[in-house]
All heavy atoms as an XYZ file, in Angstrom:
883
protein
N       5.789     10.426      1.203
C       6.682      9.288      1.167
C       5.981      8.137      1.940
O       5.185      8.511      2.768
C       7.964      9.619      1.837
C       8.898      8.422      1.820
S      10.506      8.611      2.812
C      10.823     10.354      2.612
N       6.431      6.902      1.616
C       5.609      5.816      2.331
C       6.781      4.702      2.525
O       7.774      4.686      1.926
C       4.610      5.312      1.625
C       4.798      4.654      0.187
C       5.060      3.197      0.129
C       4.784      5.416     -0.867
C       5.360      2.637     -1.048
C       5.027      4.804     -2.167
C       5.374      3.465     -2.267
O       5.638      2.955     -3.439
N       6.505      3.956      3.515
C       7.465      2.737      3.712
C       7.152      1.596      2.833
O       8.125      1.139      2.064
C       7.265      2.247      5.160
C       8.216      1.040      5.483
O       9.429      1.371      5.479
O       7.832     -0.084      5.641
N       6.006      1.176      2.734
C       5.506      0.110      1.779
C       4.192      0.175      1.615
O       3.329      0.502      2.491
C       6.140     -1.194      2.091
C       5.424     -1.792      3.249
N       5.774     -1.628      4.520
C       4.479     -2.739      3.345
C       5.108     -2.305      5.296
N       4.209     -2.949      4.634
N       3.683     -0.249      0.402
C       2.252     -0.567      0.139
C       2.061     -1.934     -0.462
O       2.856     -2.327     -1.336
C       1.772      0.478     -0.823
C       1.775      1.939     -0.305
C       0.289      0.135     -1.389
C       1.509      2.959     -1.185
N       1.054     -2.652     -0.093
C       0.732     -3.970     -0.593
C      -0.643     -3.954     -1.288
O      -1.587     -3.377     -0.631
N      -0.751     -4.351     -2.563
C      -2.070     -4.477     -3.276
C      -2.213     -5.920     -3.801
O      -1.239     -6.724     -4.056
C      -2.112     -3.512     -4.382
C      -0.992     -3.618     -5.467
C      -2.127     -2.089     -3.773
C      -1.114     -2.772     -6.676
N      -3.439     -6.270     -3.881
C      -3.872     -7.522     -4.456
C      -3.877     -7.513     -5.923
O      -4.511     -6.494     -6.376
C      -5.138     -7.990     -3.982
C      -5.202     -8.131     -2.419
C      -6.530     -8.785     -1.970
N      -6.978     -8.101     -0.753
C      -8.124     -8.274     -0.086
N      -9.024     -9.036     -0.682
N      -8.339     -7.772      1.002
N      -3.481     -8.535     -6.610
C      -3.543     -8.603     -8.024
C      -4.089     -9.996     -8.437
O      -3.932    -11.032     -7.713
C      -2.180     -8.316     -8.758
C      -1.745     -7.037     -8.347
C      -1.191     -9.408     -8.418
N      -4.933    -10.001     -9.479
C      -5.465    -11.237    -10.033
C      -4.460    -11.955    -10.916
O      -4.609    -13.218    -10.957
C      -6.900    -10.967    -10.698
N      -3.819    -11.346    -11.730
C      -2.768    -11.852    -12.671
C      -1.460    -11.301    -12.389
O      -1.116    -10.184    -12.773
C      -3.382    -11.571    -13.977
C      -2.478    -12.272    -15.084
O      -1.228    -12.325    -15.031
N      -3.088    -12.751    -16.125
N      -0.660    -12.031    -11.726
C       0.650    -11.510    -11.270
C       1.484    -11.130    -12.387
O       2.185    -10.148    -12.502
C       1.286    -12.464    -10.411
C       2.597    -12.104     -9.746
C       2.515    -10.878     -8.839
C       3.151    -13.299     -8.909
N       1.567    -11.984    -13.473
C       2.331    -11.768    -14.541
C       1.975    -10.419    -15.339
O       2.865     -9.677    -15.653
C       2.384    -12.855    -15.608
C       3.051    -14.178    -15.117
O       3.971    -13.936    -14.239
O       2.780    -15.236    -15.497
N       0.719    -10.217    -15.582
C       0.259     -9.033    -16.140
C       0.535     -7.759    -15.384
O       1.005     -6.728    -15.872
C      -1.328     -9.109    -16.462
N       0.458     -7.973    -13.962
C       0.727     -6.803    -13.152
C       2.212     -6.478    -13.109
O       2.674     -5.347    -13.069
C       0.226     -7.025    -11.700
O      -1.195     -7.045    -11.793
N       2.975     -7.535    -13.037
C       4.563     -7.313    -13.124
C       4.861     -6.558    -14.461
O       5.614     -5.597    -14.473
C       5.222     -8.596    -13.059
C       5.149     -9.178    -11.583
C       6.718     -8.468    -13.412
C       5.718    -10.480    -11.346
N       4.277     -7.033    -15.723
C       4.620     -6.293    -16.940
C       4.150     -4.854    -16.802
O       4.983     -3.912    -17.287
C       3.880     -7.031    -18.050
C       4.556     -8.258    -18.585
C       3.945     -8.700    -19.893
N       2.504     -9.041    -19.802
C       2.018    -10.139    -19.478
N       2.798    -11.170    -19.060
N       0.714    -10.164    -19.333
N       2.934     -4.515    -16.275
C       2.486     -3.159    -16.191
C       3.586     -2.360    -15.315
O       3.937     -1.268    -15.712
C       1.074     -3.160    -15.580
C       0.694     -1.823    -15.204
C       0.229     -1.053    -16.266
C       0.694     -1.226    -14.014
C      -0.281      0.248    -15.954
C       0.311     -0.011    -13.726
C      -0.179      0.816    -14.629
N       3.874     -2.855    -14.202
C       4.680     -2.052    -13.228
C       6.138     -1.924    -13.621
O       6.667     -0.914    -13.544
C       4.403     -2.588    -11.787
C       3.176     -2.139    -11.161
C       2.022     -3.004    -11.033
C       2.982     -0.852    -10.755
C       0.910     -2.554    -10.534
C       1.904     -0.298    -10.139
C       0.795     -1.242     -9.975
O      -0.383     -0.761     -9.531
N       6.624     -3.005    -14.267
C       7.898     -2.927    -14.784
C       8.099     -1.708    -15.805
O       8.922     -0.874    -15.841
C       8.422     -4.202    -15.545
C       9.656     -3.980    -16.430
C       8.808     -5.254    -14.396
N       7.173     -1.679    -16.737
C       7.078     -0.658    -17.815
C       6.747      0.744    -17.281
O       7.339      1.681    -17.605
C       6.060     -1.077    -18.849
N       5.675      0.828    -16.426
C       5.407      2.185    -16.022
C       6.313      2.745    -14.984
O       6.460      3.953    -14.919
C       3.884      2.030    -15.327
N       6.838      1.927    -14.128
C       7.830      2.447    -13.020
C       9.237      2.689    -13.504
O       9.962      3.456    -12.845
C       7.755      1.528    -11.879
C       6.462      1.460    -11.130
C       6.473      0.553     -9.858
C       5.902      2.983    -10.801
N       9.713      2.053    -14.634
C      11.090      2.278    -15.119
C      11.328      3.707    -15.341
O      12.560      4.118    -14.934
C      11.324      1.443    -16.312
N      10.571      4.556    -15.988
C      10.884      5.927    -16.137
C      11.073      6.727    -14.884
O      11.533      7.753    -14.774
C       9.688      6.479    -16.972
C       9.016      5.271    -17.660
C       9.246      4.135    -16.712
N      10.407      6.252    -13.841
C      10.546      6.839    -12.462
C      11.824      6.316    -11.654
O      11.992      6.767    -10.601
C       9.289      6.558    -11.691
C       7.978      6.934    -12.375
C       6.814      6.728    -11.525
C       7.981      8.384    -12.948
N      12.575      5.423    -12.179
C      13.711      4.906    -11.458
C      13.424      3.723    -10.579
O      14.495      3.363     -9.832
N      12.295      3.129    -10.702
C      11.850      1.966     -9.814
C      12.135      0.612    -10.585
O      11.785      0.714    -11.795
C      10.589      2.162     -9.218
C      10.351      3.471     -8.481
C       9.458      4.386     -8.861
C      11.204      3.694     -7.264
C       9.369      5.462     -8.142
C      11.024      4.801     -6.586
C      10.102      5.698     -7.055
O      10.006      6.869     -6.269
N      12.466     -0.448     -9.974
C      12.712     -1.657    -10.722
C      11.968     -2.814     -9.866
O      11.703     -2.671     -8.640
C      14.145     -1.989    -10.710
C      14.991     -0.860    -11.534
C      14.954     -2.026     -9.334
N      11.956     -3.941    -10.535
C      11.441     -5.213     -9.861
C      12.627     -5.622     -9.047
O      13.692     -5.977     -9.512
C      11.136     -6.241    -10.976
C      10.791     -7.629    -10.559
C       9.403     -7.537     -9.627
C      10.559     -8.507    -11.659
N      12.412     -5.752     -7.650
C      13.393     -6.078     -6.748
C      13.333     -7.586     -6.434
O      14.466     -8.132     -6.098
C      13.214     -5.331     -5.442
S      13.397     -3.439     -5.686
N      12.144     -8.132     -6.314
C      12.041     -9.566     -5.905
C      10.802    -10.058     -6.453
O       9.768     -9.356     -6.719
C      11.974     -9.679     -4.412
O      12.007    -11.058     -4.016
C      10.880     -8.892     -3.735
N      10.642    -11.379     -6.717
C       9.582    -12.076     -7.344
C       9.515    -13.404     -6.912
O      10.589    -14.146     -7.027
C       9.555    -11.912     -8.825
C       8.456    -12.693     -9.587
C       8.584    -12.574    -10.989
C       7.396    -13.362    -11.769
N       7.910    -14.335    -12.655
N       8.453    -14.031     -6.581
C       8.145    -15.393     -6.311
C       6.794    -15.803     -6.916
O       6.144    -14.953     -7.500
C       8.421    -15.882     -5.018
C       7.481    -15.359     -3.922
O       6.331    -14.941     -4.337
O       7.858    -15.303     -2.813
N       6.364    -17.002     -6.792
C       5.034    -17.347     -7.322
C       3.817    -16.705     -6.692
O       2.781    -16.612     -7.155
C       4.795    -18.942     -7.032
N       4.068    -16.105     -5.513
C       2.918    -15.499     -4.815
C       2.977    -13.904     -4.888
O       1.917    -13.361     -4.412
C       2.781    -15.957     -3.228
O       3.940    -15.547     -2.658
N       4.080    -13.338     -5.312
C       4.055    -11.910     -5.235
C       5.325    -11.396     -5.900
O       6.307    -12.098     -6.351
N       5.426    -10.065     -5.830
C       6.656     -9.323     -6.386
C       6.708     -8.007     -5.568
O       5.741     -7.441     -5.083
C       6.381     -9.000     -7.832
N       8.062     -7.479     -5.531
C       8.322     -6.207     -4.861
C       9.040     -5.379     -5.799
O       9.969     -5.771     -6.447
N       8.533     -3.967     -5.800
C       9.116     -3.044     -6.733
C       9.639     -1.868     -5.721
O       9.079     -1.620     -4.766
C       8.094     -2.351     -7.561
C       7.662     -3.421     -8.840
C       6.669     -4.295     -8.478
C       8.306     -3.325     -9.970
C       6.298     -5.104     -9.585
C       7.959     -4.097    -10.983
C       7.006     -5.107    -10.839
N      10.736     -1.146     -6.208
C      11.149     -0.010     -5.580
C      12.568      0.467     -6.093
O      12.878     -0.089     -7.157
N      13.244      1.344     -5.413
C      14.517      1.505     -5.756
C      15.348      0.283     -5.629
O      14.920     -0.638     -4.779
C      15.025      2.581     -4.681
C      13.887      3.169     -4.119
C      12.773      2.199     -4.215
N      16.347      0.020     -6.364
C      17.168     -1.192     -6.362
C      17.468     -1.694     -4.895
O      18.030     -0.929     -4.091
C      18.431     -1.033     -7.108
C      19.103     -2.471     -7.249
C      20.287     -2.338     -8.162
C      20.931     -3.653     -8.209
N      22.037     -3.698     -9.218
N      17.056     -2.873     -4.533
C      17.202     -3.447     -3.211
C      16.301     -2.936     -2.136
O      16.490     -3.312     -1.037
N      15.356     -2.042     -2.510
C      14.461     -1.457     -1.439
C      13.056     -1.584     -1.924
O      12.479     -0.600     -2.111
C      14.851      0.005     -1.269
C      16.281      0.227     -0.807
C      16.667      1.647     -0.615
O      15.732      2.350     -0.193
O      17.774      2.094     -0.815
N      12.476     -2.798     -1.953
C      10.986     -2.833     -2.347
C      10.121     -2.162     -1.493
O      10.260     -2.284     -0.246
C      10.784     -4.282     -2.412
C      11.861     -4.993     -1.488
C      13.080     -4.131     -1.677
N       9.158     -1.452     -2.042
C       8.280     -0.556     -1.250
C       6.720     -0.825     -1.706
O       5.895     -0.568     -0.998
C       8.609      0.788     -1.316
N       6.750     -1.350     -2.967
C       5.389     -1.620     -3.582
C       5.269     -3.178     -3.710
O       6.024     -3.748     -4.378
C       5.035     -0.975     -4.926
C       3.820     -1.478     -5.596
C       2.566     -1.076     -4.962
C       3.775     -0.903     -7.074
N       4.398     -3.784     -2.999
C       4.282     -5.277     -2.992
C       2.937     -5.605     -3.718
O       1.949     -5.147     -3.366
C       4.324     -5.811     -1.592
C       5.670     -5.568     -0.835
C       6.005     -4.559     -0.169
C       6.781     -6.475     -1.076
N       7.388     -4.602      0.218
C       7.837     -5.849     -0.366
C       7.061     -7.672     -1.637
C       9.140     -6.362     -0.255
C       8.268     -8.179     -1.699
C       9.293     -7.659     -0.859
N       3.091     -6.614     -4.642
C       2.006     -7.175     -5.411
C       1.753     -8.578     -4.795
O       2.737     -9.254     -4.701
C       2.255     -7.242     -6.779
C       2.690     -6.064     -7.574
C       2.882     -6.337     -9.102
C       1.796     -4.876     -7.438
N       0.532     -8.820     -4.345
C       0.192    -10.101     -3.727
C      -0.832    -10.788     -4.582
O      -1.906    -10.300     -4.933
C      -0.406    -10.028     -2.417
C       0.630     -9.261     -1.406
N       1.701     -9.772     -0.850
C       0.560     -7.870     -1.005
C       2.327     -8.904     -0.095
N       1.736     -7.766     -0.176
N      -0.486    -11.937     -5.125
C      -1.405    -12.728     -5.934
C      -2.743    -13.084     -5.074
O      -2.529    -13.643     -3.967
C      -0.755    -14.104     -6.420
C      -1.656    -14.906     -7.411
C      -2.090    -14.158     -8.646
C      -0.877    -16.138     -7.827
N      -3.926    -12.740     -5.592
C      -5.108    -12.967     -4.902
C      -6.207    -13.410     -5.790
O      -6.401    -12.759     -6.806
C      -5.463    -11.670     -4.192
C      -6.808    -11.680     -3.417
N      -6.890    -12.387     -2.198
C      -7.941    -11.367     -3.712
C      -8.176    -12.419     -1.732
N      -8.787    -11.650     -2.555
N      -6.757    -14.632     -5.584
C      -7.705    -15.199     -6.404
C      -9.171    -14.775     -6.045
O     -10.065    -15.043     -6.763
C      -7.621    -16.735     -6.484
C      -6.240    -17.100     -6.957
C      -5.989    -16.734     -8.386
O      -6.824    -16.500     -9.212
N      -4.644    -16.442     -8.694
N      -9.488    -14.197     -5.007
C     -10.852    -13.846     -4.577
C     -11.132    -12.418     -5.125
O     -10.623    -11.873     -6.076
N     -12.225    -11.875     -4.535
C     -12.682    -10.545     -4.929
C     -11.501     -9.498     -4.728
O     -10.929     -9.460     -3.687
C     -13.829    -10.084     -4.077
C     -15.250    -10.654     -4.460
O     -15.191    -11.195     -5.662
O     -16.247    -10.736     -3.743
N     -11.396     -8.647     -5.752
C     -10.320     -7.619     -5.688
C     -10.766     -6.497     -4.705
O      -9.988     -5.856     -4.204
C     -10.117     -7.154     -7.098
N     -12.017     -6.328     -4.612
C     -12.494     -5.191     -3.735
C     -12.366     -3.920     -4.515
O     -12.218     -3.918     -5.615
N     -12.431     -2.878     -3.734
C     -12.251     -1.543     -4.421
C     -10.607     -1.227     -4.617
O      -9.839     -1.724     -3.790
C     -12.794     -0.377     -3.500
O     -12.148     -0.302     -2.277
C     -14.293     -0.628     -3.421
N     -10.402     -0.532     -5.672
C      -9.120     -0.236     -6.126
C      -8.314      0.724     -4.986
O      -9.056      1.551     -4.414
N      -7.101      0.628     -5.022
C      -6.314      1.592     -4.196
C      -5.779      2.642     -5.142
O      -5.948      2.647     -6.379
C      -5.022      0.787     -3.670
N      -5.333      3.772     -4.411
C      -4.581      4.828     -5.016
C      -3.200      4.906     -4.652
O      -2.887      4.938     -3.296
C      -5.291      6.169     -4.750
C      -4.618      7.323     -5.336
N      -4.541      7.701     -6.599
C      -3.809      8.314     -4.784
C      -3.723      8.707     -6.873
N      -3.273      9.104     -5.747
N      -2.227      4.800     -5.580
C      -0.852      4.867     -5.238
C      -0.246      5.998     -6.096
O      -0.462      6.081     -7.210
C      -0.116      3.466     -5.652
C      -0.882      2.349     -4.961
C       1.257      3.625     -5.317
C      -0.527      0.981     -5.604
N       0.465      6.864     -5.357
C       1.197      7.922     -6.100
C       2.697      7.822     -5.902
O       3.226      7.811     -4.782
C       0.744      9.366     -5.553
N       3.456      7.761     -7.018
C       4.951      7.728     -7.065
C       5.521      8.917     -7.256
O       5.078      9.695     -8.271
C       5.503      6.613     -8.132
C       5.018      5.203     -7.677
C       3.793      4.638     -8.364
C       5.694      4.536     -6.857
C       3.368      3.433     -7.997
C       5.298      3.108     -6.570
C       4.157      2.543     -7.158
N       6.498      9.438     -6.621
C       7.236     10.578     -6.926
C       8.068     10.386     -8.256
O       8.666      9.429     -8.475
C       8.254     10.886     -5.776
C       7.694     11.505     -4.577
C       8.545     11.866     -3.566
N       7.972     12.338     -2.436
C       8.430     12.399     -1.250
N       9.704     11.989     -0.994
N       7.758     12.771     -0.284
N       8.040     11.485     -9.049
C       8.768     11.314    -10.291
C       9.828     12.477    -10.316
O       9.478     13.561     -9.766
C       7.911     11.525    -11.489
N      10.997     12.365    -10.947
C      12.022     13.276    -10.931
C      11.648     14.545    -11.731
O      12.156     15.626    -11.423
C      13.274     12.635    -11.442
C      12.626     11.434    -12.424
C      11.412     11.085    -11.692
N      10.773     14.364    -12.736
C      10.470     15.522    -13.736
C       9.328     15.201    -14.637
O       8.771     14.038    -14.530
C      11.756     15.914    -14.612
C      12.341     14.722    -15.276
O      11.585     13.989    -15.853
O      13.582     14.624    -15.509
N       8.897     16.265    -15.318
C       7.801     16.128    -16.201
C       8.043     14.928    -17.388
O       7.031     14.186    -17.685
C       7.446     17.462    -16.890
C       6.984     18.410    -16.023
N       6.466     19.598    -16.361
C       6.980     18.526    -14.541
C       6.184     20.385    -15.363
N       6.458     19.684    -14.255
N       9.295     14.911    -17.878
C       9.452     13.889    -18.937
C       9.269     12.442    -18.326
O       8.678     11.641    -19.121
C      10.924     14.165    -19.387
N       9.675     12.232    -17.216
C       9.453     10.850    -16.543
C       8.068     10.575    -16.453
O       7.502      9.511    -16.579
C      10.264     10.850    -15.245
N       7.195     11.565    -16.087
C       5.855     11.340    -15.967
C       5.197     10.958    -17.197
O       4.375     10.111    -17.344
C       5.098     12.661    -15.315
C       5.574     12.744    -13.877
C       3.653     12.594    -15.497
C       5.134     14.083    -13.145
N       5.620     11.753    -18.403
C       5.168     11.403    -19.735
C       5.508      9.926    -20.041
O       4.638      9.153    -20.564
N       6.710      9.479    -19.812
C       7.100      8.156    -20.089
C       6.324      7.150    -19.235
O       6.015      6.116    -19.671
C       8.636      7.814    -19.948
C       9.419      8.553    -21.126
C      10.753      7.975    -21.119
C      10.825      6.695    -21.765
N      11.941      6.252    -22.190
N       6.085      7.361    -17.918
C       5.267      6.621    -17.109
C       3.988      6.279    -17.721
O       3.556      5.169    -17.776
C       5.131      7.287    -15.731
C       3.965      6.854    -14.934
C       3.990      5.742    -14.056
C       2.712      7.563    -15.049
C       2.794      5.275    -13.362
C       1.665      7.193    -14.224
C       1.758      6.082    -13.418
N       3.410      7.342    -18.214
C       2.058      7.261    -18.759
C       2.051      6.398    -20.059
O       1.343      5.499    -20.227
C       1.400      8.639    -18.907
C      -0.014      8.634    -19.384
N      -0.416      8.704    -20.730
C      -1.139      8.633    -18.683
C      -1.745      8.527    -20.659
N      -2.165      8.620    -19.456
N       2.848      6.889    -21.015
C       3.011      6.115    -22.329
C       3.435      4.663    -22.157
O       2.811      3.792    -22.776
C       3.851      6.863    -23.275
O       5.286      6.845    -22.844
N       4.423      4.490    -21.323
C       4.779      3.004    -21.150
C       3.716      2.131    -20.503
O       3.473      0.932    -20.855
C       6.175      3.017    -20.347
C       7.393      3.594    -21.147
C       7.612      2.890    -22.416
O       7.598      1.574    -22.499
O       7.774      3.586    -23.517
N       3.181      2.797    -19.651
C       1.950      2.086    -18.855
C       0.902      1.717    -19.769
O       0.282      0.655    -19.684
N       0.458      2.622    -20.697
C      -0.556      2.349    -21.615
C      -0.145      1.326    -22.562
O      -0.997      0.408    -22.928
C      -0.967      3.705    -22.371
C      -1.784      3.411    -23.508
C      -1.674      4.605    -21.327
N       1.033      1.339    -23.059
C       1.585      0.311    -23.908
C       1.345     -1.148    -23.582
O       1.239     -2.130    -24.365
C       2.996      0.442    -24.313
C       3.406      1.488    -25.282
C       4.799      1.720    -25.433
C       5.244      2.923    -26.095
N       6.657      3.154    -26.287
N       1.440     -1.367    -22.258
C       1.339     -2.666    -21.640
C       0.002     -2.939    -20.989
O      -0.158     -3.871    -20.081
C       2.455     -3.030    -20.722
C       3.769     -3.093    -21.467
C       2.510     -2.015    -19.433
N      -1.062     -2.206    -21.374
C      -2.434     -2.532    -20.897
C      -2.990     -1.649    -19.838
O      -4.121     -1.738    -19.442
N      -2.209     -0.620    -19.287
C      -2.825      0.243    -18.398
C      -3.827      1.119    -19.104
O      -3.698      1.383    -20.316
N      -4.838      1.599    -18.462
C      -5.808      2.538    -19.016
C      -5.593      3.951    -18.444
O      -5.230      4.206    -17.387
C      -7.223      2.084    -18.564
C      -7.630      0.660    -19.183
C      -9.094      0.470    -18.842
N      -9.603      0.947    -17.639
C      -9.939      0.149    -16.568
N      -9.649     -0.997    -16.633
N     -10.295      0.827    -15.466
N      -5.640      4.831    -19.462
C      -5.433      6.276    -19.119
C      -6.572      6.719    -18.108
O      -7.680      6.480    -18.295
C      -5.580      7.080    -20.511
C      -5.702      8.624    -20.160
O      -4.901      9.050    -19.382
O      -6.635      9.213    -20.788
N      -6.111      7.376    -17.124
C      -6.988      7.990    -16.103
C      -6.731      9.438    -15.912
O      -7.031     10.010    -14.930
C      -7.118      7.201    -14.814
C      -8.172      7.413    -13.971
O      -9.263      7.702    -14.408
N      -7.962      7.380    -12.583
N      -5.917     10.086    -16.883
C      -5.468     11.413    -16.650
C      -4.160     11.584    -17.313
O      -3.196     11.161    -16.827
N      -4.153     12.289    -18.531
C      -2.958     12.546    -19.235
C      -1.940     13.375    -18.411
O      -2.284     14.103    -17.571
C      -3.168     13.174    -20.516
N      -0.644     13.297    -18.741
C       0.374     13.980    -18.136
C      -0.086     15.575    -18.275
O      -0.319     15.956    -19.381
C       1.722     13.745    -18.885
C       1.421     12.498    -19.528
C      -0.022     12.339    -19.786
N       0.126     16.197    -17.190
C      -0.125     17.657    -17.316
C      -0.326     18.276    -15.856
O      -0.285     17.560    -14.741
N      -0.404     19.674    -15.840
C      -0.525     20.251    -14.428
C      -1.882     19.991    -13.885
O      -2.864     19.897    -14.607
C      -0.387     21.863    -15.038
C      -0.644     21.888    -16.355
C      -0.433     20.515    -17.007
N      -1.924     20.042    -12.609
C      -3.038     19.841    -11.929
C      -3.186     21.058    -10.888
O      -2.930     21.009     -9.659
C      -3.176     18.511    -11.095
C      -2.933     17.336    -11.927
C      -4.185     17.038    -12.790
N      -4.215     15.828    -13.506
C      -3.665     15.454    -14.587
N      -2.933     16.459    -15.163
N      -3.866     14.270    -15.225
N      -3.489     22.278    -11.473
C      -3.498     23.468    -10.674
C      -4.520     23.457     -9.545
O      -4.380     24.213     -8.445
C      -3.747     24.662    -11.574
C      -2.594     24.806    -12.602
C      -1.908     26.094    -12.551
C      -0.960     26.211    -13.718
N       0.387     25.982    -13.449
N      -5.535     22.600     -9.628
C      -6.636     22.553     -8.583
C      -5.941     21.734     -7.422
O      -6.475     21.897     -6.207
C      -7.921     21.785     -9.071
C      -7.623     20.485     -9.796
O      -6.527     20.306    -10.483
O      -8.409     19.569     -9.584
N      -4.899     20.898     -7.522
C      -4.241     20.445     -6.283
C      -3.162     21.392     -5.802
O      -3.143     21.522     -4.632
C      -3.383     19.164     -6.763
C      -4.269     18.081     -7.365
C      -3.664     16.818     -7.959
C      -5.637     17.974     -7.167
C      -4.556     15.757     -8.411
C      -6.392     17.027     -7.649
C      -5.801     15.870     -8.326
O      -6.519     14.888     -8.764
N      -2.262     22.085     -6.654
C      -1.417     22.977     -6.150
C      -0.826     23.712     -7.434
O      -0.942     23.188     -8.523
C      -0.222     22.562     -5.305
O       0.862     22.056     -6.062
N      -0.226     24.958     -7.311
C       0.207     25.635     -8.519
C       1.287     24.903     -9.265
O       1.370     25.096    -10.486
C       0.630     26.898     -7.953
C      -0.062     27.151     -6.584
C      -0.219     25.637     -6.037
N       2.095     24.093     -8.687
C       3.251     23.400     -9.345
C       3.015     21.839     -9.502
O       3.991     21.099     -9.868
C       4.478     23.634     -8.438
O       4.293     23.075     -7.120
C       4.854     25.145     -8.380
N       1.868     21.408     -9.094
C       1.580     19.924     -9.296
C       1.459     19.465    -10.725
O       0.636     20.035    -11.446
C       0.225     19.672     -8.487
C      -0.027     18.206     -7.946
C       0.153     17.941     -6.669
C      -0.451     17.312     -8.864
C       0.048     16.630     -6.163
C      -0.684     15.899     -8.390
C      -0.403     15.673     -6.972
O      -0.642     14.412     -6.462
N       2.151     18.513    -11.152
C       2.261     18.006    -12.385
C       2.210     16.445    -12.320
O       2.892     15.831    -11.543
C       3.567     18.254    -13.162
C       3.424     17.973    -14.641
C       3.059     18.966    -15.578
C       3.937     16.775    -15.118
C       3.052     18.737    -16.908
C       3.903     16.495    -16.471
C       3.458     17.465    -17.331
N       1.196     15.839    -12.972
C       0.945     14.354    -12.716
C       0.335     13.717    -13.958
O      -0.208     14.340    -14.878
C       0.058     14.217    -11.400
N       0.364     12.405    -13.905
C      -0.378     11.517    -14.856
C      -0.935     10.423    -14.069
O      -0.528      9.980    -13.051
C       0.393     10.986    -15.911
N      -2.148      9.792    -14.622
C      -2.789      8.796    -13.816
C      -3.087      7.661    -14.839
O      -3.384      7.856    -15.954
C      -4.155      9.236    -13.294
C      -4.002     10.384    -12.354
C      -3.879     11.746    -12.698
C      -3.975     10.185    -10.974
C      -3.748     12.755    -11.779
C      -3.852     11.144    -10.056
C      -3.727     12.484    -10.444
N      -2.972      6.338    -14.351
C      -3.252      5.178    -14.999
C      -4.123      4.260    -14.204
O      -3.890      4.272    -12.965
C      -1.940      4.421    -15.415
C      -1.080      5.061    -16.552
C       0.316      4.329    -16.442
C      -1.741      5.102    -17.757
N      -4.903      3.432    -14.697
C      -5.622      2.419    -14.014
C      -4.726      1.021    -14.373
O      -4.685      0.854    -15.651
C      -7.080      2.204    -14.429
C      -7.776      3.471    -14.228
C      -7.769      1.023    -13.870
C      -7.912      3.930    -12.797
N      -4.305      0.375    -13.442
C      -3.544     -0.824    -13.545
C      -4.433     -1.940    -13.988
O      -5.638     -1.882    -13.897
C      -2.569     -1.118    -12.430
C      -3.273     -1.821    -11.108
O      -4.519     -2.030    -11.294
O      -2.574     -1.997    -10.195
N      -3.835     -3.196    -14.214
C      -4.758     -4.417    -14.670
C      -5.674     -4.829    -13.612
O      -6.688     -5.402    -13.972
C      -3.643     -5.530    -14.827
C      -2.361     -4.790    -15.314
C      -2.480     -3.515    -14.458
N      -5.608     -4.371    -12.362
C      -6.585     -4.750    -11.275
C      -7.402     -3.605    -10.794
O      -8.185     -3.746     -9.843
C      -5.860     -5.360    -10.091
C      -5.248     -6.657    -10.385
O      -5.903     -7.670    -10.576
O      -4.028     -6.800    -10.755
N      -7.520     -2.523    -11.593
C      -8.302     -1.392    -11.241
C      -7.799     -0.478    -10.330
O      -8.553      0.571     -9.841
N      -6.577     -0.502     -9.966
C      -5.960      0.510     -8.997
C      -5.538      1.791     -9.837
O      -5.140      1.789    -10.877
C      -4.630     -0.137     -8.347
C      -5.056     -1.330     -7.495
O      -5.727     -1.144     -6.601
N      -4.585     -2.459     -7.951
N      -5.808      2.853     -9.117
C      -5.457      4.227     -9.689
C      -3.998      4.547     -9.401
O      -3.692      4.654     -8.180
C      -6.354      5.230     -9.118
C      -6.128      6.632     -9.798
O      -5.859      6.703    -10.909
N      -6.228      7.687     -9.061
N      -3.092      4.553    -10.299
C      -1.739      4.691    -10.123
C      -1.242      6.076    -10.669
O      -1.560      6.362    -11.945
C      -0.880      3.534    -10.822
C       0.593      3.703    -10.533
C      -1.362      2.206    -10.429
N      -0.616      6.953     -9.872
C      -0.229      8.209    -10.188
C       1.377      8.422    -10.365
O       2.028      7.722     -9.431
C      -0.778      9.174     -9.364
C      -0.507     10.662     -9.550
C      -1.063     11.473     -8.397
O      -1.706     11.037     -7.461
O      -0.805     12.598     -8.443
N       1.868      9.238    -11.123
C       3.222      9.665    -11.041
C       3.068     11.261    -10.924
O       2.271     11.872    -11.661
C       4.069      9.267    -12.319
N       3.918     11.721    -10.024
C       3.664     13.274     -9.701
C       5.033     13.833     -9.346
O       5.875     13.224     -8.840
C       2.698     13.390     -8.464
C       3.178     12.706     -7.241
C       2.564     14.882     -8.174
N       5.268     15.058     -9.675
C       6.289     15.850     -9.254
C       5.653     17.308     -8.934
O       4.803     17.771     -9.619
C       7.388     15.898    -10.242
S       7.230     16.817    -11.742
N       6.210     17.989     -7.972
C       5.721     19.270     -7.717
C       6.794     20.306     -7.835
O       8.057     19.906     -7.766
C       5.091     19.330     -6.228
O       6.138     18.800     -5.317
C       3.855     18.434     -6.199
């Protein structure tokens, strides 16, 4: 669990489209948006903050979101790919992490590795 995470994005609109689509199956929504950023999380509780940044993006971050079940992870992956995310690991078990670990991975528009997981 985390309190909040902030990441830099080069194209705020593209990143919002990606996260709206990819996070909806996990129960997370766009909570707030202005010209410089956006916040996602459970309704009224933003925990993922996107900050518009025009300089070097630097190295990508890794963000893992809890998912309620395997079906939500499958939708996270398919919806994220539909809006420009790149596959970085199809939905499936990750027995090398733990016997019950099930996850999918996407690369967002800014090169961040985004995961949905349930155990």
